[in-house]
C-alpha positions as CSV (number, residue, x, y, z in Angstrom):
1,M,111.0,67.7,14.1
2,A,110.5,67.5,10.4
3,S,109.5,70.8,8.8
4,L,106.7,71.9,6.5
5,L,107.5,74.2,3.6
6,Y,105.5,77.3,2.8
7,V,105.7,77.8,-0.9
8,G,105.1,81.5,-1.8
9,V,104.0,82.3,-5.3
10,R,103.2,86.0,-4.9
11,P,105.5,88.6,-6.6
12,E,104.6,91.0,-3.8
13,L,107.1,89.6,-1.3
14,D,105.7,91.6,1.6
15,A,102.3,90.1,1.0
16,A,104.0,86.6,0.9
17,T,105.7,87.3,4.2
18,A,102.3,88.1,5.8
19,E,100.8,85.1,4.2
20,R,103.5,82.8,5.5
21,A,102.8,84.2,9.0
22,S,99.1,83.4,8.6
23,F,99.9,79.8,7.5
24,R,102.1,79.3,10.5
25,V,99.4,80.4,13.0
26,A,96.8,78.3,11.2
27,L,99.0,75.3,11.1
28,G,99.8,75.7,14.8
29,V,103.5,75.3,14.4
30,G,106.5,77.3,15.6
31,P,108.7,79.4,13.2
32,E,111.3,76.6,13.1
33,A,108.7,74.1,11.7
34,L,107.6,76.2,8.7
35,D,110.4,77.0,6.2
36,R,109.9,79.3,3.2
37,V,110.7,79.4,-0.4
38,D,109.4,82.1,-2.8
39,L,109.1,80.6,-6.2
40,T,108.9,84.0,-7.9
41,T,112.6,84.6,-6.9
42,T,114.0,81.1,-6.2
43,P,113.4,77.7,-7.9
44,L,112.1,74.9,-5.8
45,P,115.2,73.3,-4.1
46,E,116.2,70.0,-5.6
47,D,116.2,68.4,-2.1
48,A,112.8,69.8,-1.0
49,F,111.1,66.4,-1.2
50,D,113.7,64.9,1.1
51,R,113.8,67.7,3.6
52,Y,110.1,68.5,4.2
53,A,107.2,66.5,5.5
54,G,104.7,68.5,3.4
55,F,104.0,71.6,1.5
56,V,101.5,74.5,1.8
57,I,101.1,76.6,-1.3
58,G,99.9,80.2,-1.0
59,G,97.9,82.3,-3.3
60,S,98.9,84.5,-6.2
61,P,97.7,87.1,-8.6
62,F,98.8,84.7,-11.4
63,N,96.0,82.9,-13.3
64,V,96.5,79.6,-15.2
65,T,94.3,81.0,-17.9
66,D,96.5,84.0,-18.5
67,V,97.2,84.4,-22.2
68,R,100.6,86.0,-21.8
69,K,102.8,84.5,-19.1
70,S,106.3,85.6,-18.0
71,E,109.1,83.2,-17.7
72,T,108.8,83.6,-14.0
73,Q,105.1,82.5,-14.0
74,R,105.9,79.5,-16.3
75,R,108.7,78.4,-14.0
76,V,106.4,78.8,-10.9
77,E,103.7,76.7,-12.5
78,A,106.3,74.0,-13.5
79,D,107.5,73.8,-9.9
80,L,104.0,73.6,-8.5
81,E,103.3,70.8,-10.9
82,R,106.3,68.9,-9.5
83,I,105.0,69.2,-6.0
84,A,101.5,68.1,-7.1
85,A,102.8,65.1,-9.0
86,R,104.8,63.9,-6.0
87,A,101.7,64.3,-3.7
88,I,99.5,62.5,-6.2
89,D,102.0,59.6,-6.1
90,G,101.9,59.6,-2.3
91,A,105.6,60.6,-2.0
92,T,104.7,63.8,0.0
93,T,101.7,65.7,1.2
94,A,100.6,69.1,-0.2
95,F,97.9,71.7,0.4
96,F,97.3,74.0,-2.6
97,T,95.3,77.2,-2.3
98,C,93.8,79.8,-4.7
99,F,95.9,79.9,-7.9
100,G,97.4,76.5,-7.0
101,I,94.1,74.7,-7.4
102,G,94.0,75.8,-11.0
103,V,97.5,74.4,-11.6
104,V,96.5,71.1,-10.1
105,T,93.2,71.0,-12.1
106,R,95.0,71.6,-15.4
107,L,97.6,69.0,-14.5
108,L,94.9,66.4,-14.1
109,G,93.2,67.3,-17.3
110,G,90.4,69.4,-15.8
111,V,89.0,72.7,-17.1
112,V,89.8,76.1,-15.6
113,G,87.9,79.1,-16.8
114,S,86.9,82.7,-16.0
115,D,83.2,82.0,-15.5
116,N,83.3,81.4,-11.7
117,P,85.0,84.4,-10.1
118,E,84.4,85.6,-6.5
119,E,85.2,89.0,-5.1
120,A,86.9,89.5,-1.8
121,A,84.4,88.3,0.8
122,A,83.6,85.7,3.5
123,A,81.7,83.3,1.3
124,E,79.5,80.5,2.5
125,I,80.9,77.1,1.5
126,R,79.0,73.8,1.5
127,T,80.6,70.5,2.3
128,T,79.8,67.6,-0.1
129,P,78.7,64.2,1.2
130,E,82.3,63.0,0.5
131,G,83.6,66.0,2.4
132,T,81.6,65.0,5.5
133,E,83.7,61.8,5.5
134,D,87.0,63.4,4.8
135,P,89.6,63.5,7.6
136,L,90.2,67.2,7.2
137,F,86.8,68.5,6.2
138,A,84.4,66.4,8.2
139,A,84.7,68.4,11.4
140,A,83.9,71.7,9.5
141,G,80.3,70.7,9.3
142,P,77.9,71.0,6.4
143,R,78.4,74.7,5.9
144,F,81.1,77.1,6.9
145,H,82.5,80.5,5.8
146,A,85.9,81.1,4.1
147,F,87.6,84.0,2.4
148,T,87.5,84.1,-1.3
149,A,89.0,86.4,-4.0
150,H,89.8,84.9,-7.4
151,K,89.2,85.5,-11.1
152,E,89.1,81.9,-12.3
153,G,87.7,78.6,-11.2
154,S,86.1,75.3,-12.3
155,T,82.6,74.0,-12.5
156,Q,83.7,70.3,-12.2
157,P,86.5,68.7,-10.3
158,P,89.3,67.3,-12.5
159,P,89.5,63.6,-13.3
160,G,90.6,61.6,-10.2
161,A,89.7,64.2,-7.7
162,V,87.1,63.9,-4.9
163,L,85.0,67.0,-4.5
164,L,84.9,68.1,-0.9
165,A,83.2,71.5,-1.0
166,G,81.6,74.1,-3.2
167,N,79.0,76.9,-3.5
168,D,76.8,78.4,-6.1
169,A,79.3,81.0,-7.3
170,C,82.1,78.5,-7.6
171,P,81.1,74.8,-7.6
172,V,84.6,73.6,-7.0
173,Q,85.9,75.1,-3.7
174,A,87.9,72.1,-2.5
175,Y,89.0,68.6,-3.5
176,R,91.3,65.8,-2.6
177,V,93.4,63.7,-4.9
178,G,94.4,60.4,-3.4
179,A,95.2,60.7,0.3
180,D,98.0,63.3,0.2
181,L,96.9,66.2,-2.0
182,Y,94.3,68.8,-1.0
183,A,93.4,71.9,-3.0
184,T,91.1,74.8,-2.1
185,Q,89.9,77.7,-4.2
186,F,89.3,79.6,-1.0
187,H,92.0,80.9,1.3
188,P,92.2,78.7,4.4
189,E,94.9,80.5,6.4
190,P,94.0,84.1,7.1
191,S,92.1,85.6,10.0
192,P,89.8,88.5,9.2
193,R,92.5,90.9,10.2
194,D,95.0,89.1,8.0
195,F,92.7,89.1,5.0
196,A,91.8,92.8,5.5
197,D,95.5,93.7,5.6
198,R,96.1,91.7,2.4
199,M,93.5,93.7,0.6
200,V,95.9,96.7,0.7
201,F,98.4,94.9,-1.6
202,Y,95.6,94.2,-4.2
203,R,93.5,97.3,-4.0
204,T,93.5,98.0,-7.7
205,T,93.9,94.5,-9.2
206,G,90.3,93.6,-9.8
207,Y,89.4,91.6,-6.7
208,F,86.9,94.2,-5.5
209,D,85.8,97.7,-6.4
210,P,88.6,100.0,-5.3
211,D,86.1,102.7,-4.5
212,A,84.5,100.4,-2.0
213,F,87.7,99.4,-0.3
214,H,86.7,100.6,3.2
215,T,83.3,99.1,2.9
216,V,84.6,95.7,1.8
217,Q,87.4,95.8,4.4
218,E,84.9,96.5,7.2
219,A,82.7,93.6,6.1
220,I,85.8,91.3,6.1
221,L,86.7,92.5,9.6
222,E,83.2,91.8,10.9
223,S,83.0,88.3,9.4
224,V,83.2,85.1,11.5
225,V,85.6,82.7,9.7
226,T,86.9,79.8,11.9
227,E,86.7,76.5,10.1
228,P,89.2,76.9,7.2
229,S,92.2,77.4,9.6
230,R,91.1,74.3,11.5
231,I,91.1,72.4,8.3
232,L,94.7,73.6,7.7
233,H,95.7,72.7,11.2
234,R,94.5,69.2,10.7
235,F,96.5,69.0,7.5
236,G,99.7,70.0,9.2
237,A,99.2,67.6,12.1
238,R,98.5,64.8,9.6
239,A,101.4,65.6,7.3
240,L,103.9,65.6,10.2
241,A,102.4,62.4,11.6
242,R,102.5,60.6,8.3
243,H,106.1,61.7,7.8
244,R,107.1,60.3,11.2
245,D,105.5,57.0,10.3
246,R,107.2,56.5,7.0
């Protein structure tokens, strides 16, 4: 069976390992069906677009609005743009999350800024009318909860994108470009336990008050978040089916 590729963009490789496991569970595939590349240590393989049916891109503490960027971050962003460009052209399928939505937005000529941050929480997300007709988002219903934790965002989708979901804090939570590229500001893959464990890696990096760590973590663990992983599951099934049909 054709594989999907998890694209890690976290310098914290243990966090990336856990994230990849979360993606695999949400996608509903076995270990052999979700390969891995960590762009912070390894460039995107030249044959990636021939080998994989689709790509899922994890989150990162990087921000596209960072003033000073390391060579590693610049290379990561360039590789993500390569994936996005191929998905926009319909040559592959891709699901970008968190930092990745900023990369895609900038690539399309949209605006990414620091006026729409969200701390680590299970935020309410509202589906747009277009989202209620989308093959991945329609079944999520008009409202659902998803895990958020980001320092930048957008108030408008970029040119050519179809807005699928948003909320008051961050109006652009998800969009689609063409038929084969999806991007979410929220994290679609983690369970409450997964997200609570991820907080340990980022305790002092500005996503929540470190003095309130246990309070925030408890709220995460008590949250009910079900629809985002189902959205991701539908993406994986669709990506593999489209690959078989080509």
